[in-house]
PDB file with one MODEL, atoms N, CA, C and O in Angstrom:
MODEL        1
ATOM      1  N   UNK A   1      99.138 227.625  98.433  1.00  0.00           N
ATOM      2  CA  UNK A   1      98.635 227.942  99.393  1.00  0.00           C
ATOM      3  C   UNK A   1      98.108 226.854 100.485  1.00  0.00           C
ATOM      4  O   UNK A   1      97.228 226.053 100.167  1.00  0.00           O
ATOM      5  N   UNK A   2      98.627 226.861 101.654  1.00  0.00           N
ATOM      6  CA  UNK A   2      98.403 225.617 102.527  1.00  0.00           C
ATOM      7  C   UNK A   2      96.859 225.517 102.972  1.00  0.00           C
ATOM      8  O   UNK A   2      96.141 226.507 102.829  1.00  0.00           O
ATOM      9  N   UNK A   3      96.444 224.546 103.409  1.00  0.00           N
ATOM     10  CA  UNK A   3      94.991 224.315 103.723  1.00  0.00           C
ATOM     11  C   UNK A   3      94.606 225.105 104.740  1.00  0.00           C
ATOM     12  O   UNK A   3      93.507 225.660 104.717  1.00  0.00           O
ATOM     13  N   UNK A   4      95.541 225.258 105.839  1.00  0.00           N
ATOM     14  CA  UNK A   4      95.270 226.059 107.054  1.00  0.00           C
ATOM     15  C   UNK A   4      95.020 227.435 106.828  1.00  0.00           C
ATOM     16  O   UNK A   4      94.078 227.999 107.385  1.00  0.00           O
ATOM     17  N   UNK A   5      95.891 228.095 105.952  1.00  0.00           N
ATOM     18  CA  UNK A   5      95.698 229.405 105.543  1.00  0.00           C
ATOM     19  C   UNK A   5      94.398 229.669 104.600  1.00  0.00           C
ATOM     20  O   UNK A   5      93.836 230.763 104.578  1.00  0.00           O
ATOM     21  N   UNK A   6      93.982 228.560 103.828  1.00  0.00           N
ATOM     22  CA  UNK A   6      92.770 228.656 103.103  1.00  0.00           C
ATOM     23  C   UNK A   6      91.522 228.587 103.996  1.00  0.00           C
ATOM     24  O   UNK A   6      90.480 229.200 103.764  1.00  0.00           O
ATOM     25  N   UNK A   7      91.743 227.767 105.056  1.00  0.00           N
ATOM     26  CA  UNK A   7      90.663 227.826 105.968  1.00  0.00           C
ATOM     27  C   UNK A   7      90.507 229.127 106.890  1.00  0.00           C
ATOM     28  O   UNK A   7      89.409 229.503 107.302  1.00  0.00           O
ATOM     29  N   UNK A   8      91.602 229.715 107.147  1.00  0.00           N
ATOM     30  CA  UNK A   8      91.435 230.960 107.891  1.00  0.00           C
ATOM     31  C   UNK A   8      90.825 232.156 107.082  1.00  0.00           C
ATOM     32  O   UNK A   8      90.370 233.148 107.651  1.00  0.00           O
ATOM     33  N   UNK A   9      90.843 232.005 105.745  1.00  0.00           N
ATOM     34  CA  UNK A   9      90.155 232.987 104.736  1.00  0.00           C
ATOM     35  C   UNK A   9      88.784 232.507 104.512  1.00  0.00           C
ATOM     36  O   UNK A   9      87.843 233.299 104.578  1.00  0.00           O
ATOM     37  N   UNK A  10      88.610 231.257 104.248  1.00  0.00           N
ATOM     38  CA  UNK A  10      87.209 230.805 103.807  1.00  0.00           C
ATOM     39  C   UNK A  10      86.212 230.650 104.871  1.00  0.00           C
ATOM     40  O   UNK A  10      85.047 230.986 104.656  1.00  0.00           O
ATOM     41  N   UNK A  11      86.560 230.189 105.952  1.00  0.00           N
ATOM     42  CA  UNK A  11      85.583 230.010 107.177  1.00  0.00           C
ATOM     43  C   UNK A  11      85.072 231.298 107.474  1.00  0.00           C
ATOM     44  O   UNK A  11      83.856 231.444 107.347  1.00  0.00           O
ATOM     45  N   UNK A  12      85.839 232.378 107.891  1.00  0.00           N
ATOM     46  CA  UNK A  12      85.177 233.659 108.311  1.00  0.00           C
ATOM     47  C   UNK A  12      84.521 234.268 107.130  1.00  0.00           C
ATOM     48  O   UNK A  12      83.570 235.002 107.398  1.00  0.00           O
ATOM     49  N   UNK A  13      84.836 234.115 105.839  1.00  0.00           N
ATOM     50  CA  UNK A  13      84.103 234.731 104.739  1.00  0.00           C
ATOM     51  C   UNK A  13      82.765 233.949 104.624  1.00  0.00           C
ATOM     52  O   UNK A  13      81.761 234.560 104.260  1.00  0.00           O
ATOM     53  N   UNK A  14      82.708 232.675 104.908  1.00  0.00           N
ATOM     54  CA  UNK A  14      81.504 231.984 104.806  1.00  0.00           C
ATOM     55  C   UNK A  14      80.585 232.314 105.965  1.00  0.00           C
ATOM     56  O   UNK A  14      79.420 232.614 105.704  1.00  0.00           O
ATOM     57  N   UNK A  15      80.999 232.286 107.218  1.00  0.00           N
ATOM     58  CA  UNK A  15      80.234 232.956 108.315  1.00  0.00           C
ATOM     59  C   UNK A  15      79.721 234.200 108.016  1.00  0.00           C
ATOM     60  O   UNK A  15      78.517 234.405 108.168  1.00  0.00           O
ATOM     61  N   UNK A  16      80.502 235.106 107.592  1.00  0.00           N
ATOM     62  CA  UNK A  16      80.166 236.424 107.249  1.00  0.00           C
ATOM     63  C   UNK A  16      78.859 236.469 106.344  1.00  0.00           C
ATOM     64  O   UNK A  16      77.838 237.100 106.613  1.00  0.00           O
ATOM     65  N   UNK A  17      79.092 235.643 105.169  1.00  0.00           N
ATOM     66  CA  UNK A  17      77.947 235.644 104.125  1.00  0.00           C
ATOM     67  C   UNK A  17      76.674 235.004 104.764  1.00  0.00           C
ATOM     68  O   UNK A  17      75.541 235.428 104.540  1.00  0.00           O
ATOM     69  N   UNK A  18      76.942 234.008 105.532  1.00  0.00           N
ATOM     70  CA  UNK A  18      75.695 233.380 106.114  1.00  0.00           C
ATOM     71  C   UNK A  18      75.026 234.339 106.950  1.00  0.00           C
ATOM     72  O   UNK A  18      73.799 234.393 106.860  1.00  0.00           O
ATOM     73  N   UNK A  19      75.637 235.123 107.769  1.00  0.00           N
ATOM     74  CA  UNK A  19      75.005 236.036 108.614  1.00  0.00           C
ATOM     75  C   UNK A  19      74.345 237.203 108.046  1.00  0.00           C
ATOM     76  O   UNK A  19      73.325 237.706 108.519  1.00  0.00           O
ATOM     77  N   UNK A  20      75.037 237.660 106.897  1.00  0.00           N
ATOM     78  CA  UNK A  20      74.461 238.799 106.171  1.00  0.00           C
ATOM     79  C   UNK A  20      73.226 238.365 105.385  1.00  0.00           C
ATOM     80  O   UNK A  20      72.281 239.147 105.285  1.00  0.00           O
ATOM     81  N   UNK A  21      73.183 236.995 104.749  1.00  0.00           N
ATOM     82  CA  UNK A  21      72.051 236.569 104.199  1.00  0.00           C
ATOM     83  C   UNK A  21      70.933 236.348 105.177  1.00  0.00           C
ATOM     84  O   UNK A  21      69.789 236.559 104.773  1.00  0.00           O
ATOM     85  N   UNK A  22      71.134 235.922 106.502  1.00  0.00           N
ATOM     86  CA  UNK A  22      70.170 235.682 107.517  1.00  0.00           C
ATOM     87  C   UNK A  22      69.578 237.040 107.776  1.00  0.00           C
ATOM     88  O   UNK A  22      68.353 237.148 107.731  1.00  0.00           O
ATOM     89  N   UNK A  23      70.392 238.179 108.066  1.00  0.00           N
ATOM     90  CA  UNK A  23      69.970 239.432 108.318  1.00  0.00           C
ATOM     91  C   UNK A  23      69.031 240.154 107.209  1.00  0.00           C
ATOM     92  O   UNK A  23      68.031 240.840 107.424  1.00  0.00           O
ATOM     93  N   UNK A  24      69.569 239.846 106.078  1.00  0.00           N
ATOM     94  CA  UNK A  24      68.601 240.320 104.811  1.00  0.00           C
ATOM     95  C   UNK A  24      67.418 239.626 104.748  1.00  0.00           C
ATOM     96  O   UNK A  24      66.370 240.212 104.477  1.00  0.00           O
ATOM     97  N   UNK A  25      67.464 238.370 104.981  1.00  0.00           N
ATOM     98  CA  UNK A  25      66.115 237.530 104.851  1.00  0.00           C
ATOM     99  C   UNK A  25      65.111 237.995 106.105  1.00  0.00           C
ATOM    100  O   UNK A  25      63.896 237.966 105.911  1.00  0.00           O
ATOM    101  N   UNK A  26      65.539 238.339 107.137  1.00  0.00           N
ATOM    102  CA  UNK A  26      64.660 238.930 108.232  1.00  0.00           C
ATOM    103  C   UNK A  26      64.331 240.178 107.753  1.00  0.00           C
ATOM    104  O   UNK A  26      63.193 240.563 108.022  1.00  0.00           O
ATOM    105  N   UNK A  27      64.982 240.847 107.165  1.00  0.00           N
ATOM    106  CA  UNK A  27      64.647 242.364 106.783  1.00  0.00           C
ATOM    107  C   UNK A  27      63.496 242.179 105.691  1.00  0.00           C
ATOM    108  O   UNK A  27      62.516 242.922 105.738  1.00  0.00           O
ATOM    109  N   UNK A  28      63.596 241.274 104.786  1.00  0.00           N
ATOM    110  CA  UNK A  28      62.619 240.883 103.756  1.00  0.00           C
ATOM    111  C   UNK A  28      61.317 240.383 104.371  1.00  0.00           C
ATOM    112  O   UNK A  28      60.231 240.830 104.000  1.00  0.00           O
ATOM    113  N   UNK A  29      61.433 239.475 105.292  1.00  0.00           N
ATOM    114  CA  UNK A  29      60.214 238.857 105.927  1.00  0.00           C
ATOM    115  C   UNK A  29      59.513 240.107 106.783  1.00  0.00           C
ATOM    116  O   UNK A  29      58.287 240.134 106.881  1.00  0.00           O
ATOM    117  N   UNK A  30      60.176 240.941 107.281  1.00  0.00           N
ATOM    118  CA  UNK A  30      59.479 242.004 108.127  1.00  0.00           C
ATOM    119  C   UNK A  30      59.423 243.323 107.632  1.00  0.00           C
ATOM    120  O   UNK A  30      59.249 244.295 108.366  1.00  0.00           O
ATOM    121  N   UNK A  31      59.591 243.398 106.189  1.00  0.00           N
ATOM    122  CA  UNK A  31      59.542 244.703 105.643  1.00  0.00           C
ATOM    123  C   UNK A  31      58.135 245.464 105.645  1.00  0.00           C
ATOM    124  O   UNK A  31      58.059 246.673 105.427  1.00  0.00           O
ATOM    125  N   UNK A  32      57.066 244.678 105.902  1.00  0.00           N
ATOM    126  CA  UNK A  32      55.782 245.111 105.933  1.00  0.00           C
ATOM    127  C   UNK A  32      55.113 245.221 107.313  1.00  0.00           C
ATOM    128  O   UNK A  32      53.997 245.697 107.523  1.00  0.00           O
ATOM    129  N   UNK A  33      55.890 244.756 108.145  1.00  0.00           N
ATOM    130  CA  UNK A  33      55.570 244.647 109.693  1.00  0.00           C
ATOM    131  C   UNK A  33      55.256 246.039 110.256  1.00  0.00           C
ATOM    132  O   UNK A  33      56.047 246.963 110.069  1.00  0.00           O
ATOM    133  N   UNK A  34      54.148 246.201 110.921  1.00  0.00           N
ATOM    134  CA  UNK A  34      53.673 247.493 111.558  1.00  0.00           C
ATOM    135  C   UNK A  34      54.243 247.472 112.938  1.00  0.00           C
ATOM    136  O   UNK A  34      53.696 246.803 113.815  1.00  0.00           O
ATOM    137  N   UNK A  35      55.395 248.224 113.187  1.00  0.00           N
ATOM    138  CA  UNK A  35      55.848 248.284 114.566  1.00  0.00           C
ATOM    139  C   UNK A  35      55.368 249.402 115.430  1.00  0.00           C
ATOM    140  O   UNK A  35      55.843 249.604 116.547  1.00  0.00           O
ATOM    141  N   UNK A  36      54.513 250.054 114.953  1.00  0.00           N
ATOM    142  CA  UNK A  36      53.989 251.162 115.670  1.00  0.00           C
ATOM    143  C   UNK A  36      52.384 250.544 116.360  1.00  0.00           C
ATOM    144  O   UNK A  36      51.510 249.847 115.844  1.00  0.00           O
ATOM    145  N   UNK A  37      52.492 251.103 117.598  1.00  0.00           N
ATOM    146  CA  UNK A  37      51.271 250.709 118.376  1.00  0.00           C
ATOM    147  C   UNK A  37      50.034 251.731 117.904  1.00  0.00           C
ATOM    148  O   UNK A  37      50.105 252.568 117.004  1.00  0.00           O
ATOM    149  N   UNK A  38      49.003 251.471 118.662  1.00  0.00           N
ATOM    150  CA  UNK A  38      47.841 252.193 118.498  1.00  0.00           C
ATOM    151  C   UNK A  38      48.132 253.699 118.791  1.00  0.00           C
ATOM    152  O   UNK A  38      49.053 253.977 119.559  1.00  0.00           O
ATOM    153  N   UNK A  39      47.426 254.625 118.244  1.00  0.00           N
ATOM    154  CA  UNK A  39      47.663 255.989 118.289  1.00  0.00           C
ATOM    155  C   UNK A  39      47.186 256.340 119.830  1.00  0.00           C
ATOM    156  O   UNK A  39      46.200 255.785 120.314  1.00  0.00           O
ATOM    157  N   UNK A  40      47.966 257.305 120.560  1.00  0.00           N
ATOM    158  CA  UNK A  40      47.534 257.483 122.044  1.00  0.00           C
ATOM    159  C   UNK A  40      46.088 258.199 121.840  1.00  0.00           C
ATOM    160  O   UNK A  40      45.713 258.768 120.815  1.00  0.00           O
ATOM    161  N   UNK A  41      45.434 258.056 122.936  1.00  0.00           N
ATOM    162  CA  UNK A  41      44.117 258.494 123.122  1.00  0.00           C
ATOM    163  C   UNK A  41      44.256 259.591 124.249  1.00  0.00           C
ATOM    164  O   UNK A  41      44.718 259.308 125.354  1.00  0.00           O
ATOM    165  N   UNK A  42      43.830 260.856 123.911  1.00  0.00           N
ATOM    166  CA  UNK A  42      43.746 261.632 124.970  1.00  0.00           C
ATOM    167  C   UNK A  42      43.057 261.440 126.395  1.00  0.00           C
ATOM    168  O   UNK A  42      41.972 260.864 126.479  1.00  0.00           O
ATOM    169  N   UNK A  43      43.678 261.910 127.437  1.00  0.00           N
ATOM    170  CA  UNK A  43      42.964 261.438 128.741  1.00  0.00           C
ATOM    171  C   UNK A  43      41.629 262.152 128.834  1.00  0.00           C
ATOM    172  O   UNK A  43      41.532 263.143 128.110  1.00  0.00           O
ATOM    173  N   UNK A  44      40.683 261.872 129.510  1.00  0.00           N
ATOM    174  CA  UNK A  44      39.433 262.340 129.833  1.00  0.00           C
ATOM    175  C   UNK A  44      39.727 263.467 130.893  1.00  0.00           C
ATOM    176  O   UNK A  44      40.465 263.276 131.860  1.00  0.00           O
ATOM    177  N   UNK A  45      39.107 264.618 130.640  1.00  0.00           N
ATOM    178  CA  UNK A  45      39.337 265.750 131.489  1.00  0.00           C
ATOM    179  C   UNK A  45      38.899 265.361 133.050  1.00  0.00           C
ATOM    180  O   UNK A  45      37.856 264.733 133.226  1.00  0.00           O
ATOM    181  N   UNK A  46      39.540 265.664 133.913  1.00  0.00           N
ATOM    182  CA  UNK A  46      39.113 265.431 135.392  1.00  0.00           C
ATOM    183  C   UNK A  46      39.791 266.307 136.160  1.00  0.00           C
ATOM    184  O   UNK A  46      40.477 267.179 135.626  1.00  0.00           O
ATOM    185  N   UNK A  47      39.689 266.193 137.559  1.00  0.00           N
ATOM    186  CA  UNK A  47      40.273 267.135 138.600  1.00  0.00           C
ATOM    187  C   UNK A  47      41.788 267.174 138.564  1.00  0.00           C
ATOM    188  O   UNK A  47      42.392 268.203 138.867  1.00  0.00           O
ATOM    189  N   UNK A  48      42.378 266.113 138.215  1.00  0.00           N
ATOM    190  CA  UNK A  48      43.775 265.763 138.328  1.00  0.00           C
ATOM    191  C   UNK A  48      44.346 265.389 136.866  1.00  0.00           C
ATOM    192  O   UNK A  48      43.699 264.560 136.226  1.00  0.00           O
ATOM    193  N   UNK A  49      45.305 265.842 136.392  1.00  0.00           N
ATOM    194  CA  UNK A  49      45.808 265.228 135.158  1.00  0.00           C
ATOM    195  C   UNK A  49      46.334 263.712 135.498  1.00  0.00           C
ATOM    196  O   UNK A  49      46.667 263.330 136.620  1.00  0.00           O
ATOM    197  N   UNK A  50      46.339 262.980 134.381  1.00  0.00           N
ATOM    198  CA  UNK A  50      46.641 261.741 134.374  1.00  0.00           C
ATOM    199  C   UNK A  50      48.157 261.631 134.317  1.00  0.00           C
ATOM    200  O   UNK A  50      48.795 261.934 133.308  1.00  0.00           O
ATOM    201  N   UNK A  51      48.748 261.151 135.526  1.00  0.00           N
ATOM    202  CA  UNK A  51      50.324 260.992 135.468  1.00  0.00           C
ATOM    203  C   UNK A  51      50.955 259.836 134.800  1.00  0.00           C
ATOM    204  O   UNK A  51      52.047 259.889 134.235  1.00  0.00           O
ATOM    205  N   UNK A  52      50.155 258.714 134.900  1.00  0.00           N
ATOM    206  CA  UNK A  52      50.527 257.423 134.249  1.00  0.00           C
ATOM    207  C   UNK A  52      49.361 256.716 133.496  1.00  0.00           C
ATOM    208  O   UNK A  52      48.286 256.425 134.019  1.00  0.00           O
ATOM    209  N   UNK A  53      49.680 256.497 132.312  1.00  0.00           N
ATOM    210  CA  UNK A  53      48.566 255.847 131.489  1.00  0.00           C
ATOM    211  C   UNK A  53      49.067 254.491 131.237  1.00  0.00           C
ATOM    212  O   UNK A  53      50.126 254.333 130.628  1.00  0.00           O
ATOM    213  N   UNK A  54      48.394 253.533 131.654  1.00  0.00           N
ATOM    214  CA  UNK A  54      48.686 252.044 131.403  1.00  0.00           C
ATOM    215  C   UNK A  54      47.268 251.448 130.887  1.00  0.00           C
ATOM    216  O   UNK A  54      46.224 251.548 131.531  1.00  0.00           O
ATOM    217  N   UNK A  55      47.387 250.839 129.681  1.00  0.00           N
ATOM    218  CA  UNK A  55      46.383 250.130 129.185  1.00  0.00           C
ATOM    219  C   UNK A  55      45.577 249.236 130.081  1.00  0.00           C
ATOM    220  O   UNK A  55      46.117 248.220 130.519  1.00  0.00           O
ATOM    221  N   UNK A  56      44.256 249.537 130.415  1.00  0.00           N
ATOM    222  CA  UNK A  56      43.623 248.644 131.144  1.00  0.00           C
ATOM    223  C   UNK A  56      43.418 249.155 132.615  1.00  0.00           C
ATOM    224  O   UNK A  56      42.579 248.654 133.363  1.00  0.00           O
ATOM    225  N   UNK A  57      44.210 250.144 132.958  1.00  0.00           N
ATOM    226  CA  UNK A  57      44.236 250.793 134.257  1.00  0.00           C
ATOM    227  C   UNK A  57      43.311 252.002 134.454  1.00  0.00           C
ATOM    228  O   UNK A  57      42.844 252.312 135.550  1.00  0.00           O
ATOM    229  N   UNK A  58      43.080 252.664 133.301  1.00  0.00           N
ATOM    230  CA  UNK A  58      42.387 253.917 133.272  1.00  0.00           C
ATOM    231  C   UNK A  58      40.927 253.736 133.248  1.00  0.00           C
ATOM    232  O   UNK A  58      40.182 254.694 133.455  1.00  0.00           O
ATOM    233  N   UNK A  59      40.498 252.599 133.014  1.00  0.00           N
ATOM    234  CA  UNK A  59      38.963 252.214 132.998  1.00  0.00           C
ATOM    235  C   UNK A  59      38.374 252.064 134.153  1.00  0.00           C
ATOM    236  O   UNK A  59      39.084 251.997 135.156  1.00  0.00           O
ATOM    237  N   UNK A  60      36.886 251.974 134.271  1.00  0.00           N
ATOM    238  CA  UNK A  60      36.285 251.808 135.619  1.00  0.00           C
ATOM    239  C   UNK A  60      36.816 250.433 136.367  1.00  0.00           C
ATOM    240  O   UNK A  60      37.200 249.471 135.702  1.00  0.00           O
ATOM    241  N   UNK A  61      36.804 250.429 137.579  1.00  0.00           N
ATOM    242  CA  UNK A  61      37.155 249.235 138.266  1.00  0.00           C
ATOM    243  C   UNK A  61      35.978 248.227 138.238  1.00  0.00           C
ATOM    244  O   UNK A  61      34.852 248.723 138.289  1.00  0.00           O
ATOM    245  N   UNK A  62      36.077 246.984 138.171  1.00  0.00           N
ATOM    246  CA  UNK A  62      35.011 246.093 138.325  1.00  0.00           C
ATOM    247  C   UNK A  62      34.747 245.726 139.661  1.00  0.00           C
ATOM    248  O   UNK A  62      33.829 244.946 139.917  1.00  0.00           O
TER     249      UNK A  62
ENDMDL
END
């Protein structure tokens, strides 16, 4: 087998294994990460329903 053909086989295989190990390592590092935000808080009753709730904008103005 010539060296060019060997490189055509080994280089992509090495790149694939490197990327696969990288993705697996990220999965192990983030397996206990909490990606969920805080639970939603129901809007206070008022004359109109809240159409848009953005954190920090529903509170009283300073």
